[in-house]
mmCIF file as gemmi writes it, N, C-alpha and C atoms, coordinates in Angstrom:
data_model
loop_
_atom_site.group_PDB
_atom_site.id
_atom_site.type_symbol
_atom_site.label_atom_id
_atom_site.label_alt_id
_atom_site.label_comp_id
_atom_site.label_asym_id
_atom_site.label_entity_id
_atom_site.label_seq_id
_atom_site.pdbx_PDB_ins_code
_atom_site.Cartn_x
_atom_site.Cartn_y
_atom_site.Cartn_z
_atom_site.occupancy
_atom_site.B_iso_or_equiv
_atom_site.pdbx_formal_charge
_atom_site.auth_seq_id
_atom_site.auth_asym_id
_atom_site.pdbx_PDB_model_num
ATOM 1 N N . UNK Axp A 1 ? 116.073 36.029 88.569 1 0 ? 1 A 1
ATOM 2 C CA . UNK Axp A 1 ? 117.47 35.835 88.227 1 0 ? 1 A 1
ATOM 3 C C . UNK Axp A 1 ? 117.647 34.98 86.978 1 0 ? 1 A 1
ATOM 4 N N . UNK Axp A 2 ? 116.674 34.127 86.69 1 0 ? 2 A 1
ATOM 5 C CA . UNK Axp A 2 ? 116.82 33.28 85.503 1 0 ? 2 A 1
ATOM 6 C C . UNK Axp A 2 ? 116.676 34.094 84.214 1 0 ? 2 A 1
ATOM 7 N N . UNK Axp A 3 ? 116.126 35.303 84.318 1 0 ? 3 A 1
ATOM 8 C CA . UNK Axp A 3 ? 115.994 36.156 83.137 1 0 ? 3 A 1
ATOM 9 C C . UNK Axp A 3 ? 117.37 36.612 82.654 1 0 ? 3 A 1
ATOM 10 N N . UNK Axp A 4 ? 118.309 36.748 83.58 1 0 ? 4 A 1
ATOM 11 C CA . UNK Axp A 4 ? 119.662 37.167 83.207 1 0 ? 4 A 1
ATOM 12 C C . UNK Axp A 4 ? 120.336 36.17 82.278 1 0 ? 4 A 1
ATOM 13 N N . UNK Axp A 5 ? 119.944 34.923 82.358 1 0 ? 5 A 1
ATOM 14 C CA . UNK Axp A 5 ? 120.522 33.904 81.481 1 0 ? 5 A 1
ATOM 15 C C . UNK Axp A 5 ? 120.203 34.228 80.025 1 0 ? 5 A 1
ATOM 16 N N . UNK Axp A 6 ? 119.063 34.853 79.777 1 0 ? 6 A 1
ATOM 17 C CA . UNK Axp A 6 ? 118.675 35.214 78.418 1 0 ? 6 A 1
ATOM 18 C C . UNK Axp A 6 ? 119.111 36.628 78.046 1 0 ? 6 A 1
ATOM 19 N N . UNK Axp A 7 ? 118.986 37.557 78.993 1 0 ? 7 A 1
ATOM 20 C CA . UNK Axp A 7 ? 119.254 38.949 78.674 1 0 ? 7 A 1
ATOM 21 C C . UNK Axp A 7 ? 120.735 39.261 78.514 1 0 ? 7 A 1
ATOM 22 N N . UNK Axp A 8 ? 121.574 38.663 79.297 1 0 ? 8 A 1
ATOM 23 C CA . UNK Axp A 8 ? 123.006 38.949 79.215 1 0 ? 8 A 1
ATOM 24 C C . UNK Axp A 8 ? 123.596 38.548 77.869 1 0 ? 8 A 1
ATOM 25 N N . UNK Axp A 9 ? 123.37 37.344 77.354 1 0 ? 9 A 1
ATOM 26 C CA . UNK Axp A 9 ? 123.897 37.017 76.016 1 0 ? 9 A 1
ATOM 27 C C . UNK Axp A 9 ? 123.266 37.87 74.906 1 0 ? 9 A 1
ATOM 28 N N . UNK Axp A 10 ? 121.988 38.211 75.056 1 0 ? 10 A 1
ATOM 29 C CA . UNK Axp A 10 ? 121.361 39.067 74.051 1 0 ? 10 A 1
ATOM 30 C C . UNK Axp A 10 ? 121.982 40.454 74.039 1 0 ? 10 A 1
ATOM 31 N N . UNK Axp A 11 ? 122.246 41.022 75.203 1 0 ? 11 A 1
ATOM 32 C CA . UNK Axp A 11 ? 122.863 42.339 75.288 1 0 ? 11 A 1
ATOM 33 C C . UNK Axp A 11 ? 124.284 42.309 74.731 1 0 ? 11 A 1
ATOM 34 N N . UNK Axp A 12 ? 125.033 41.279 75.049 1 0 ? 12 A 1
ATOM 35 C CA . UNK Axp A 12 ? 126.388 41.161 74.508 1 0 ? 12 A 1
ATOM 36 C C . UNK Axp A 12 ? 126.361 40.975 72.997 1 0 ? 12 A 1
ATOM 37 N N . UNK Axp A 13 ? 125.419 40.2 72.509 1 0 ? 13 A 1
ATOM 38 C CA . UNK Axp A 13 ? 125.306 39.981 71.067 1 0 ? 13 A 1
ATOM 39 C C . UNK Axp A 13 ? 124.945 41.256 70.323 1 0 ? 13 A 1
ATOM 40 N N . UNK Axp A 14 ? 124.005 42.032 70.868 1 0 ? 14 A 1
ATOM 41 C CA . UNK Axp A 14 ? 123.633 43.284 70.22 1 0 ? 14 A 1
ATOM 42 C C . UNK Axp A 14 ? 124.779 44.297 70.265 1 0 ? 14 A 1
ATOM 43 N N . UNK Axp A 15 ? 125.479 44.35 71.371 1 0 ? 15 A 1
ATOM 44 C CA . UNK Axp A 15 ? 126.63 45.25 71.469 1 0 ? 15 A 1
ATOM 45 C C . UNK Axp A 15 ? 127.728 44.871 70.499 1 0 ? 15 A 1
ATOM 46 N N . UNK Axp A 16 ? 127.98 43.581 70.372 1 0 ? 16 A 1
ATOM 47 C CA . UNK Axp A 16 ? 128.992 43.111 69.431 1 0 ? 16 A 1
ATOM 48 C C . UNK Axp A 16 ? 128.574 43.389 67.992 1 0 ? 16 A 1
ATOM 49 N N . UNK Axp A 17 ? 127.297 43.235 67.7 1 0 ? 17 A 1
ATOM 50 C CA . UNK Axp A 17 ? 126.794 43.533 66.36 1 0 ? 17 A 1
ATOM 51 C C . UNK Axp A 17 ? 126.966 45.015 66.037 1 0 ? 17 A 1
ATOM 52 N N . UNK Axp A 18 ? 126.674 45.881 66.981 1 0 ? 18 A 1
ATOM 53 C CA . UNK Axp A 18 ? 126.87 47.311 66.777 1 0 ? 18 A 1
ATOM 54 C C . UNK Axp A 18 ? 128.33 47.67 66.592 1 0 ? 18 A 1
ATOM 55 N N . UNK Axp A 19 ? 129.198 47.04 67.341 1 0 ? 19 A 1
ATOM 56 C CA . UNK Axp A 19 ? 130.629 47.295 67.215 1 0 ? 19 A 1
ATOM 57 C C . UNK Axp A 19 ? 131.149 46.835 65.862 1 0 ? 19 A 1
ATOM 58 N N . UNK Axp A 20 ? 130.719 45.67 65.41 1 0 ? 20 A 1
ATOM 59 C CA . UNK Axp A 20 ? 131.137 45.168 64.101 1 0 ? 20 A 1
ATOM 60 C C . UNK Axp A 20 ? 130.625 46.091 62.995 1 0 ? 20 A 1
ATOM 61 N N . UNK Axp A 21 ? 129.391 46.562 63.121 1 0 ? 21 A 1
ATOM 62 C CA . UNK Axp A 21 ? 128.855 47.491 62.127 1 0 ? 21 A 1
ATOM 63 C C . UNK Axp A 21 ? 129.629 48.793 62.085 1 0 ? 21 A 1
ATOM 64 N N . UNK Axp A 22 ? 129.995 49.315 63.24 1 0 ? 22 A 1
ATOM 65 C CA . UNK Axp A 22 ? 130.778 50.545 63.299 1 0 ? 22 A 1
ATOM 66 C C . UNK Axp A 22 ? 132.158 50.343 62.701 1 0 ? 22 A 1
ATOM 67 N N . UNK Axp A 23 ? 132.796 49.229 63.019 1 0 ? 23 A 1
ATOM 68 C CA . UNK Axp A 23 ? 134.117 48.949 62.449 1 0 ? 23 A 1
ATOM 69 C C . UNK Axp A 23 ? 134.044 48.804 60.929 1 0 ? 23 A 1
ATOM 70 N N . UNK Axp A 24 ? 132.954 48.219 60.429 1 0 ? 24 A 1
ATOM 71 C CA . UNK Axp A 24 ? 132.774 48.071 58.976 1 0 ? 24 A 1
ATOM 72 C C . UNK Axp A 24 ? 132.663 49.442 58.308 1 0 ? 24 A 1
ATOM 73 N N . UNK Axp A 25 ? 131.922 50.375 58.933 1 0 ? 25 A 1
ATOM 74 C CA . UNK Axp A 25 ? 131.806 51.704 58.345 1 0 ? 25 A 1
ATOM 75 C C . UNK Axp A 25 ? 133.138 52.448 58.376 1 0 ? 25 A 1
ATOM 76 N N . UNK Axp A 26 ? 133.937 52.22 59.399 1 0 ? 26 A 1
ATOM 77 C CA . UNK Axp A 26 ? 135.258 52.842 59.432 1 0 ? 26 A 1
ATOM 78 C C . UNK Axp A 26 ? 136.136 52.325 58.313 1 0 ? 26 A 1
ATOM 79 N N . UNK Axp A 27 ? 136.131 51.022 58.091 1 0 ? 27 A 1
ATOM 80 C CA . UNK Axp A 27 ? 136.983 50.432 57.049 1 0 ? 27 A 1
ATOM 81 C C . UNK Axp A 27 ? 136.51 50.776 55.643 1 0 ? 27 A 1
ATOM 82 N N . UNK Axp A 28 ? 135.205 51.015 55.467 1 0 ? 28 A 1
ATOM 83 C CA . UNK Axp A 28 ? 134.706 51.315 54.128 1 0 ? 28 A 1
ATOM 84 C C . UNK Axp A 28 ? 134.835 52.795 53.783 1 0 ? 28 A 1
ATOM 85 N N . UNK Axp A 29 ? 135.297 53.617 54.702 1 0 ? 29 A 1
ATOM 86 C CA . UNK Axp A 29 ? 135.564 55.021 54.406 1 0 ? 29 A 1
ATOM 87 C C . UNK Axp A 29 ? 134.366 55.929 54.537 1 0 ? 29 A 1
ATOM 88 N N . UNK Axp A 30 ? 133.41 55.589 55.357 1 0 ? 30 A 1
ATOM 89 C CA . UNK Axp A 30 ? 132.218 56.418 55.517 1 0 ? 30 A 1
ATOM 90 C C . UNK Axp A 30 ? 132.532 57.762 56.168 1 0 ? 30 A 1
ATOM 91 N N . UNK Axp A 31 ? 133.582 57.85 56.951 1 0 ? 31 A 1
ATOM 92 C CA . UNK Axp A 31 ? 133.881 59.059 57.714 1 0 ? 31 A 1
ATOM 93 C C . UNK Axp A 31 ? 135.119 59.788 57.194 1 0 ? 31 A 1
ATOM 94 N N . UNK Axp A 32 ? 135.522 59.536 55.966 1 0 ? 32 A 1
ATOM 95 C CA . UNK Axp A 32 ? 136.743 60.136 55.442 1 0 ? 32 A 1
ATOM 96 C C . UNK Axp A 32 ? 136.581 61.621 55.14 1 0 ? 32 A 1
ATOM 97 N N . UNK Axp A 33 ? 135.475 62.023 54.537 1 0 ? 33 A 1
ATOM 98 C CA . UNK Axp A 33 ? 135.296 63.404 54.103 1 0 ? 33 A 1
ATOM 99 C C . UNK Axp A 33 ? 134.092 64.015 54.811 1 0 ? 33 A 1
ATOM 100 N N . UNK Axp A 34 ? 134.277 64.461 56.035 1 0 ? 34 A 1
ATOM 101 C CA . UNK Axp A 34 ? 133.173 65.019 56.803 1 0 ? 34 A 1
ATOM 102 C C . UNK Axp A 34 ? 132.849 66.449 56.39 1 0 ? 34 A 1
ATOM 103 N N . UNK Axp A 35 ? 133.826 67.209 55.936 1 0 ? 35 A 1
ATOM 104 C CA . UNK Axp A 35 ? 133.587 68.6 55.56 1 0 ? 35 A 1
ATOM 105 C C . UNK Axp A 35 ? 133.074 68.745 54.138 1 0 ? 35 A 1
ATOM 106 N N . UNK Axp A 36 ? 133.299 67.779 53.294 1 0 ? 36 A 1
ATOM 107 C CA . UNK Axp A 36 ? 132.891 67.871 51.898 1 0 ? 36 A 1
ATOM 108 C C . UNK Axp A 36 ? 131.391 67.979 51.724 1 0 ? 36 A 1
ATOM 109 N N . UNK Axp A 37 ? 130.63 67.219 52.461 1 0 ? 37 A 1
ATOM 110 C CA . UNK Axp A 37 ? 129.174 67.257 52.339 1 0 ? 37 A 1
ATOM 111 C C . UNK Axp A 37 ? 128.628 68.598 52.818 1 0 ? 37 A 1
ATOM 112 N N . UNK Axp A 38 ? 129.212 69.17 53.836 1 0 ? 38 A 1
ATOM 113 C CA . UNK Axp A 38 ? 128.751 70.461 54.337 1 0 ? 38 A 1
ATOM 114 C C . UNK Axp A 38 ? 129.017 71.565 53.327 1 0 ? 38 A 1
ATOM 115 N N . UNK Axp A 39 ? 130.114 71.471 52.607 1 0 ? 39 A 1
ATOM 116 C CA . UNK Axp A 39 ? 130.44 72.484 51.609 1 0 ? 39 A 1
ATOM 117 C C . UNK Axp A 39 ? 129.58 72.301 50.368 1 0 ? 39 A 1
ATOM 118 N N . UNK Axp A 40 ? 129.282 71.074 49.987 1 0 ? 40 A 1
ATOM 119 C CA . UNK Axp A 40 ? 128.459 70.817 48.793 1 0 ? 40 A 1
ATOM 120 C C . UNK Axp A 40 ? 127.036 71.329 48.976 1 0 ? 40 A 1
ATOM 121 N N . UNK Axp A 41 ? 126.525 71.34 50.188 1 0 ? 41 A 1
ATOM 122 C CA . UNK Axp A 41 ? 125.178 71.847 50.429 1 0 ? 41 A 1
ATOM 123 C C . UNK Axp A 41 ? 125.111 73.334 50.117 1 0 ? 41 A 1
ATOM 124 N N . UNK Axp A 42 ? 126.162 74.062 50.409 1 0 ? 42 A 1
ATOM 125 C CA . UNK Axp A 42 ? 126.179 75.504 50.213 1 0 ? 42 A 1
ATOM 126 C C . UNK Axp A 42 ? 126.543 75.919 48.791 1 0 ? 42 A 1
ATOM 127 N N . UNK Axp A 43 ? 126.909 74.983 47.952 1 0 ? 43 A 1
ATOM 128 C CA . UNK Axp A 43 ? 127.333 75.289 46.591 1 0 ? 43 A 1
ATOM 129 C C . UNK Axp A 43 ? 126.145 75.673 45.722 1 0 ? 43 A 1
ATOM 130 N N . UNK Axp A 44 ? 126.335 76.673 44.857 1 0 ? 44 A 1
ATOM 131 C CA . UNK Axp A 44 ? 125.296 77.126 43.93 1 0 ? 44 A 1
ATOM 132 C C . UNK Axp A 44 ? 125.572 76.673 42.509 1 0 ? 44 A 1
ATOM 133 N N . UNK Axp A 45 ? 126.402 75.671 42.313 1 0 ? 45 A 1
ATOM 134 C CA . UNK Axp A 45 ? 126.762 75.235 40.965 1 0 ? 45 A 1
ATOM 135 C C . UNK Axp A 45 ? 125.571 74.725 40.179 1 0 ? 45 A 1
ATOM 136 N N . UNK Axp A 46 ? 124.638 74.069 40.811 1 0 ? 46 A 1
ATOM 137 C CA . UNK Axp A 46 ? 123.505 73.508 40.088 1 0 ? 46 A 1
ATOM 138 C C . UNK Axp A 46 ? 122.511 74.594 39.638 1 0 ? 46 A 1
ATOM 139 N N . UNK Axp A 47 ? 122.522 75.753 40.272 1 0 ? 47 A 1
ATOM 140 C CA . UNK Axp A 47 ? 121.624 76.827 39.874 1 0 ? 47 A 1
ATOM 141 C C . UNK Axp A 47 ? 122.098 77.527 38.601 1 0 ? 47 A 1
ATOM 142 N N . UNK Axp A 48 ? 123.372 77.552 38.337 1 0 ? 48 A 1
ATOM 143 C CA . UNK Axp A 48 ? 123.923 78.226 37.163 1 0 ? 48 A 1
ATOM 144 C C . UNK Axp A 48 ? 123.642 77.44 35.876 1 0 ? 48 A 1
ATOM 145 N N . UNK Axp A 49 ? 123.376 76.164 35.951 1 0 ? 49 A 1
ATOM 146 C CA . UNK Axp A 49 ? 123.156 75.33 34.769 1 0 ? 49 A 1
ATOM 147 C C . UNK Axp A 49 ? 121.795 75.549 34.163 1 0 ? 49 A 1
ATOM 148 N N . UNK Axp A 50 ? 120.821 76.063 34.884 1 0 ? 50 A 1
ATOM 149 C CA . UNK Axp A 50 ? 119.457 76.205 34.37 1 0 ? 50 A 1
ATOM 150 C C . UNK Axp A 50 ? 119.26 77.435 33.596 1 0 ? 50 A 1
């Protein structure tokens, strides 16, 4: 039972760190254009330049 004294704060700290990281990515706009990257992969624009 004494292990819970160490594991519980560590688990809460890691969860909070993950939540803060996720919130940071939301605020920085990482998920704004989800379809743009999928369309850019299929584009042949770079082949016409050669």
